[in-house]
C-alpha positions in Angstrom: 0.0 0.0 0.0 3.0 2.3 0.7 6.2 2.4 -1.3 7.5 5.9 -0.5 6.8 7.8 2.7 7.7 11.5 3.2 8.7 12.5 6.7 9.0 16.3 7.2 11.4 16.4 10.2 12.7 19.1 12.5 14.4 17.0 15.3 11.8 17.7 18.0 10.5 15.1 20.4 7.2 14.8 18.5 9.1 14.5 15.2 11.2 11.7 16.7 8.1 9.8 17.7 6.6 10.3 14.3 9.9 8.9 12.8 9.7 5.7 14.9 6.0 5.2 13.9 6.8 5.8 10.2 9.5 3.3 10.6 7.1 0.7 11.8 4.8 1.4 8.9 7.8 1.2 6.5 8.9 -2.2 7.8 5.3 -3.6 7.4 4.9 -2.1 3.9 8.6 -2.6 2.8 8.6 1.1 2.0 11.3 3.8 1.8 11.2 6.8 4.1 12.5 10.2 2.8 13.4 12.7 5.4 12.6 16.3 4.4 13.9 19.4 6.2 12.4 22.7 5.1 14.7 25.7 5.8 12.1 28.3 6.5 13.2 31.3 4.5 9.9 33.2 5.2 10.6 33.9 8.9 11.1 37.5 10.0 14.8 36.8 10.8 15.5 35.9 7.2 13.6 38.8 5.5 16.9 40.1 4.5 18.3 37.1 2.8 21.9 37.2 3.7 23.9 34.3 2.4 25.3 33.5 5.9 21.8 33.3 7.4 20.5 31.0 4.7 23.6 28.8 4.8 23.1 28.4 8.5 19.5 27.3 8.0 20.6 24.7 5.4 23.4 23.5 7.6 21.0 23.0 10.4 18.8 21.1 8.1 21.5 18.9 6.9 22.6 18.1 10.5 19.0 17.4 11.5 18.4 15.1 8.5 21.6 13.3 9.1 20.5 12.4 12.7 17.2 11.2 11.4 19.0 9.0 8.9 21.2 7.6 11.6 18.1 6.5 13.5 16.4 5.0 10.4 19.6 3.1 9.7 19.6 1.7 13.2 16.0 0.7 12.7 16.9 -1.0 9.4 14.6 1.1 7.2 15.5 2.2 3.7 15.8 6.0 3.6 16.9 9.1 1.9 16.9 12.8 2.8 16.6 16.3 1.3 17.0 19.9 2.5 15.1 22.5 0.7 14.3 26.2 1.2 10.8 27.8 1.3 7.5 28.3 3.0 7.1 25.1 5.0 3.5 24.0 4.4 3.2 24.6 0.7 6.7 23.4 0.1 6.0 20.1 1.9 2.7 19.7 -0.2 4.4 20.5 -3.4 7.4 18.2 -2.7 5.1 15.3 -1.8 3.0 15.8 -5.0 5.9 16.3 -7.3 7.8 13.2 -6.3 4.6 11.1 -5.9 4.8 10.1 -2.3 2.2 7.7 -1.0 2.0 9.2 2.5 3.1 12.2 4.5 3.9 11.6 8.2 3.9 14.6 10.6 3.6 15.4 14.2 1.1 18.0 15.3 3.6 19.9 17.3 7.3 20.7 16.5 10.3 22.4 18.0 9.7 25.4 20.1 11.7 28.6 19.5 13.0 30.5 16.5 13.9 27.3 14.5 10.4 25.6 14.7 8.6 24.8 11.4 6.4 21.9 12.3 4.0 23.7 14.7 0.4 22.7 14.6 -0.6 25.4 12.2 1.9 24.3 9.6 0.7 20.6 10.0 -2.9 21.7 9.6 -2.1 23.7 6.5 -0.6 20.6 5.0 -3.6 18.6 6.0 -5.8 21.2 4.2 -3.7 21.5 1.1 -2.3 18.1 0.4 -3.7 15.7 -2.2 -1.4 13.1 -0.7 -2.8 11.4 2.4 -1.3 12.8 5.7 -0.8 10.9 8.8 -0.6 13.1 11.9 0.3 12.1 15.3 -0.3 14.2 18.5 2.3 13.1 21.1 1.9 13.6 24.8 3.7 12.1 27.8 0.9 9.6 28.5 0.3 8.6 24.9 1.7 5.8 22.8 1.4 5.1 19.2 0.3 1.6 18.3 1.0 -0.4 15.1 -0.3 -2.4 13.4 -3.7 -0.9 13.8 -6.2 -3.4 15.1 -9.2 -1.0 15.2 -9.7 1.8 12.6 -12.3 4.4 12.9 -13.8 5.8 9.6 -16.2 8.8 10.2 -18.6 9.5 7.4 -21.4 11.9 6.4 -22.2 10.2 3.1 -20.5 13.0 1.1 -18.1 12.3 -1.8 -15.1 13.4 0.2 -16.0 11.1 3.1 -16.7 8.2 0.7 -13.3 8.7 -0.9 -11.5 8.7 2.5 -13.6 5.6 3.5 -12.3 3.7 0.4 -8.7 4.5 1.5 -9.4 3.4 5.2 -11.0 0.2 4.0 -8.1 -0.7 1.8 -5.8 -0.1 4.9 -8.0 -2.1 7.1 -8.1 -5.0 4.7 -4.3 -5.0 4.4 -3.9 -5.0 8.2 -6.8 -7.4 8.8 -8.2 -4.7 11.2 -11.7 -4.1 12.5 -13.4 -1.1 11.0 -15.6 1.2 13.1 -17.9 3.3 10.9 -19.2 6.4 12.6 -21.8 9.0 11.6 -22.9 11.7 13.9 -26.4 13.3 13.9 -25.7 16.8 14.9 -28.9 18.2 16.5 -27.4 21.2 18.2 -29.0 23.6 15.6 -32.4 22.1 15.8 -35.3 23.9 17.6 -38.3 22.4 19.3 -40.7 22.6 16.4 -42.2 20.2 13.8 -39.8 21.2 11.1 -36.9 20.4 13.4 -38.4 17.1 14.2 -38.7 16.2 10.6 -35.2 17.5 9.8 -33.9 15.4 12.8 -35.5 12.3 11.3 -34.0 13.0 7.9 -30.6 13.4 9.5 -30.9 10.2 11.4 -31.8 8.3 8.2 -29.0 10.0 6.2 -26.5 9.0 9.0 -27.7 5.5 9.0 -27.6 5.3 5.2 -24.0 6.6 5.2 -22.8 4.1 7.7 -24.6 1.2 5.9 -23.0 2.3 2.6 -19.4 2.1 4.1 -20.1 -1.1 6.0 -21.4 -2.7 2.8 -18.3 -1.6 0.9 -16.2 -3.0 3.8 -17.6 -6.4 3.1 -17.0 -6.2 -0.6 -13.4 -5.2 0.1 -12.8 -8.2 2.3 -12.9 -6.5 5.7 -14.3 -9.2 7.9 -15.4 -7.1 10.8 -17.3 -3.7 10.5 -19.0 -2.1 13.5 -21.7 0.5 12.9 -22.1 3.6 15.0 -24.8 6.2 14.6 -24.6 8.6 17.4 -26.1 12.1 18.4 -24.2 15.1 19.6 -21.2 17.3 18.7 -19.3 15.6 15.9 -15.8 16.1 17.4 -16.9 15.1 20.9 -18.6 12.0 19.7 -15.6 11.1 17.6 -13.2 11.4 20.5 -15.5 9.4 22.7 -15.7 6.6 20.1 -11.9 6.6 19.9 -11.7 6.2 23.7 -14.5 3.7 24.2 -13.6 1.4 21.4 -9.8 1.1 21.7 -9.3 2.8 18.3 -5.7 2.8 17.0 -6.1 5.1 14.0 -8.8 7.4 12.4 -9.1 7.7 8.7 -11.2 10.7 7.5 -11.8 13.1 4.7 -10.8 16.8 4.9 -14.1 18.0 3.3 -17.6 16.9 3.9 -21.2 17.6 2.9 -22.0 21.2 2.0 -25.1 22.8 3.6 -26.8 22.8 7.0 -26.4 19.0 7.5 -22.6 18.9 7.1 -20.7 17.1 9.8 -17.2 16.5 8.3 -16.0 19.9 7.3 -12.4 20.7 7.1 -12.6 22.3 10.6 -13.8 19.0 12.2 -10.9 17.2 10.6 -8.5 19.9 11.8 -10.0 19.6 15.4 -9.5 15.8 15.2 -5.9 16.3 14.1 -5.3 18.5 17.0 -7.0 16.5 19.7 -7.2 12.8 18.8 -4.9 10.7 21.0 -4.2 8.3 18.1 -2.9 8.8 14.6 -5.2 10.5 12.2 -4.9 9.9 8.4 -6.6 12.6 6.5 -7.4 12.0 2.8 -8.2 14.9 0.5 -10.0 14.9 -2.8 -13.2 13.0 -3.8 -15.4 16.2 -3.8 
């Protein structure tokens, strides 16, 4: 499923954890990891592009990439590296697309201080912009990344974007022989206590059920032996996080866009909130609109 994995890397603790997780995936998939350091020449300190400053950034990148490669070599993973200059988020996206990477792996937080470039906002920009699937991992002291994934959560609202992400998630689940949990959330927070709201609520319930059934049916077609259906009510992000915790979920696969209009539940903002707050890896899949 994966041949080439791109790992934007800044040497932070979060990036190091992402590196080890990417290495586990690479071992499983027999893939090559390519370490990328983006020397951020858009920072205020580099507005006057003096050769010495840019050279120092590039040297920092080369040293950081070399350390990552040493770790990958120890882990027995095929690897390469590159140091480029530019605006981090679009540079990462363009690089991944140009060289046809299968997956981008990033932490949600990077190094603090003047040299940081993998802060959450950059990761979220990559998630929004990238046509290549992005695996993000939020690392905290009490959290641990698990691979292989035994339980994969696929949220859906029945939209084209969600269906496209579901296809990807089902392919991954089939390859890992994982259990799939299919979730659709009926968001009733905007409904009032009148007849129209009651009808609308019923319509939303049916739409959510249909969306879950569609993915569960596709799971069977794709050889996923165990699919668990979840149709829940409440705030989409809160329900999603509760589902992760209560079902021992190891990874979430979701689209970055959802249904347009008042009944949408998987907008980019929900995907971004999931990336920020989920205690497990989140694989976001763009496209399919």
